[in-house]
C-alpha positions as protocol buffer text, in pm:
chain_id: "A"
residue {
  index: 1
  type: MET
  ca { x: -3000 y: 18126 z: -10102 }
}
residue {
  index: 2
  type: LEU
  ca { x: -2955 y: 17765 z: -10260 }
}
residue {
  index: 3
  type: ALA
  ca { x: -2752 y: 17908 z: -10569 }
}
residue {
  index: 4
  type: ARG
  ca { x: -2490 y: 18098 z: -10380 }
}
residue {
  index: 5
  type: LYS
  ca { x: -2426 y: 17819 z: -10142 }
}
residue {
  index: 6
  type: ALA
  ca { x: -2356 y: 17630 z: -10470 }
}
residue {
  index: 7
  type: GLY
  ca { x: -2107 y: 17876 z: -10559 }
}
residue {
  index: 8
  type: LEU
  ca { x: -2314 y: 17998 z: -10870 }
}
residue {
  index: 9
  type: GLU
  ca { x: -2379 y: 18372 z: -10961 }
}
residue {
  index: 10
  type: VAL
  ca { x: -2681 y: 18489 z: -10944 }
}
residue {
  index: 11
  type: ARG
  ca { x: -2874 y: 18842 z: -10909 }
}
residue {
  index: 12
  type: GLU
  ca { x: -3234 y: 18857 z: -10768 }
}
residue {
  index: 13
  type: GLY
  ca { x: -3446 y: 19127 z: -10792 }
}
residue {
  index: 14
  type: PHE
  ca { x: -3638 y: 19388 z: -10991 }
}
residue {
  index: 15
  type: PHE
  ca { x: -3449 y: 19473 z: -11313 }
}
residue {
  index: 16
  type: LYS
  ca { x: -3452 y: 19761 z: -11588 }
}
residue {
  index: 17
  type: LEU
  ca { x: -3505 y: 19626 z: -11937 }
}
residue {
  index: 18
  type: VAL
  ca { x: -3180 y: 19698 z: -12033 }
}
residue {
  index: 19
  type: GLU
  ca { x: -3023 y: 19492 z: -11717 }
}
residue {
  index: 20
  type: ALA
  ca { x: -3244 y: 19195 z: -11822 }
}
residue {
  index: 21
  type: GLU
  ca { x: -3131 y: 19191 z: -12199 }
}
residue {
  index: 22
  type: ALA
  ca { x: -2764 y: 19205 z: -12068 }
}
residue {
  index: 23
  type: ALA
  ca { x: -2842 y: 18884 z: -11906 }
}
residue {
  index: 24
  type: GLU
  ca { x: -2670 y: 18560 z: -12014 }
}
residue {
  index: 25
  type: GLU
  ca { x: -2968 y: 18329 z: -11848 }
}
residue {
  index: 26
  type: ILE
  ca { x: -3306 y: 18445 z: -11697 }
}
residue {
  index: 27
  type: PHE
  ca { x: -3478 y: 18237 z: -11484 }
}
residue {
  index: 28
  type: PHE
  ca { x: -3770 y: 18259 z: -11241 }
}
residue {
  index: 29
  type: THR
  ca { x: -3831 y: 18053 z: -10929 }
}
residue {
  index: 30
  type: ASN
  ca { x: -4137 y: 17969 z: -10737 }
}
residue {
  index: 31
  type: SER
  ca { x: -4250 y: 17665 z: -10491 }
}
residue {
  index: 32
  type: ILE
  ca { x: -4464 y: 17511 z: -10752 }
}
residue {
  index: 33
  type: GLN
  ca { x: -4290 y: 17537 z: -11071 }
}
residue {
  index: 34
  type: GLU
  ca { x: -3958 y: 17511 z: -10884 }
}
residue {
  index: 35
  type: ILE
  ca { x: -3671 y: 17685 z: -11187 }
}
residue {
  index: 36
  type: VAL
  ca { x: -3853 y: 17794 z: -11485 }
}
residue {
  index: 37
  type: PRO
  ca { x: -3587 y: 17903 z: -11779 }
}
residue {
  index: 38
  type: VAL
  ca { x: -3667 y: 18201 z: -11994 }
}
residue {
  index: 39
  type: THR
  ca { x: -3604 y: 18115 z: -12376 }
}
residue {
  index: 40
  type: THR
  ca { x: -3695 y: 18439 z: -12530 }
}
residue {
  index: 41
  type: PHE
  ca { x: -3711 y: 18790 z: -12368 }
}
residue {
  index: 42
  type: CYS
  ca { x: -3810 y: 19091 z: -12567 }
}
residue {
  index: 43
  type: GLY
  ca { x: -3711 y: 18918 z: -12893 }
}
residue {
  index: 44
  type: LYS
  ca { x: -3410 y: 18832 z: -12756 }
}
residue {
  index: 45
  type: ASN
  ca { x: -3318 y: 18454 z: -12707 }
}
residue {
  index: 46
  type: TYR
  ca { x: -3157 y: 18299 z: -12389 }
}
residue {
  index: 47
  type: PRO
  ca { x: -3028 y: 17899 z: -12358 }
}
residue {
  index: 48
  type: GLY
  ca { x: -3331 y: 17828 z: -12146 }
}
residue {
  index: 49
  type: LYS
  ca { x: -3325 y: 17489 z: -12000 }
}
residue {
  index: 50
  type: GLU
  ca { x: -2982 y: 17435 z: -12196 }
}
residue {
  index: 51
  type: GLY
  ca { x: -2832 y: 17703 z: -12024 }
}
residue {
  index: 52
  type: GLN
  ca { x: -2527 y: 17593 z: -11784 }
}
residue {
  index: 53
  type: LEU
  ca { x: -2652 y: 17804 z: -11512 }
}
residue {
  index: 54
  type: VAL
  ca { x: -2981 y: 17670 z: -11536 }
}
residue {
  index: 55
  type: LYS
  ca { x: -2866 y: 17312 z: -11518 }
}
residue {
  index: 56
  type: ALA
  ca { x: -2632 y: 17350 z: -11264 }
}
residue {
  index: 57
  type: LEU
  ca { x: -2868 y: 17522 z: -11018 }
}
residue {
  index: 58
  type: HIS
  ca { x: -3150 y: 17237 z: -11135 }
}
residue {
  index: 59
  type: ARG
  ca { x: -2891 y: 16976 z: -11012 }
}
residue {
  index: 60
  type: HIS
  ca { x: -2820 y: 17146 z: -10656 }
}
residue {
  index: 61
  type: TYR
  ca { x: -3202 y: 17206 z: -10588 }
}
residue {
  index: 62
  type: GLU
  ca { x: -3299 y: 16852 z: -10686 }
}
residue {
  index: 63
  type: ALA
  ca { x: -2983 y: 16723 z: -10460 }
}
residue {
  index: 64
  type: HIS
  ca { x: -3117 y: 16979 z: -10185 }
}
residue {
  index: 65
  type: ARG
  ca { x: -3467 y: 16876 z: -10215 }
}
residue {
  index: 66
  type: GLU
  ca { x: -3394 y: 16501 z: -10135 }
}
residue {
  index: 67
  type: THR
  ca { x: -3261 y: 16625 z: -9791 }
}
residue {
  index: 68
  type: LEU
  ca { x: -3554 y: 16766 z: -9671 }
}
residue {
  index: 69
  type: TRP
  ca { x: -3792 y: 16591 z: -9469 }
}
residue {
  index: 70
  type: SER
  ca { x: -4145 y: 16544 z: -9502 }
}
residue {
  index: 71
  type: THR
  ca { x: -4441 y: 16621 z: -9280 }
}
residue {
  index: 72
  type: TYR
  ca { x: -4456 y: 16231 z: -9265 }
}
residue {
  index: 73
  type: GLN
  ca { x: -4114 y: 16125 z: -9200 }
}
residue {
  index: 74
  type: LEU
  ca { x: -4061 y: 16382 z: -8931 }
}
residue {
  index: 75
  type: ASP
  ca { x: -4396 y: 16299 z: -8784 }
}
residue {
  index: 76
  type: GLY
  ca { x: -4284 y: 15900 z: -8701 }
}
residue {
  index: 77
  type: GLY
  ca { x: -4480 y: 15804 z: -9009 }
}
residue {
  index: 78
  type: GLN
  ca { x: -4824 y: 15878 z: -8870 }
}
residue {
  index: 79
  type: MET
  ca { x: -5087 y: 16022 z: -9071 }
}
residue {
  index: 80
  type: HIS
  ca { x: -5333 y: 16240 z: -8958 }
}
residue {
  index: 81
  type: ASP
  ca { x: -5677 y: 16304 z: -9115 }
}
residue {
  index: 82
  type: GLU
  ca { x: -5712 y: 16693 z: -9229 }
}
residue {
  index: 83
  type: GLU
  ca { x: -5982 y: 16912 z: -8987 }
}
């Protein structure tokens, strides 16, 4: 997990309501939206995109993303028709 490699303390999984409410920051991740910070959960406000953890994670994610090779680069720059 990228966050742990960056030395950030995160917990992932399924949480009981009281556990989630006790969190300092809440965010979701997925391959389309990347990092999605939560600003309000069950009436409690969270820092959202201004949270220190979310900001740090986003910086590390962007740096990591820049190191990834695209299929185009790996394939020597050859374009292929989709079949």
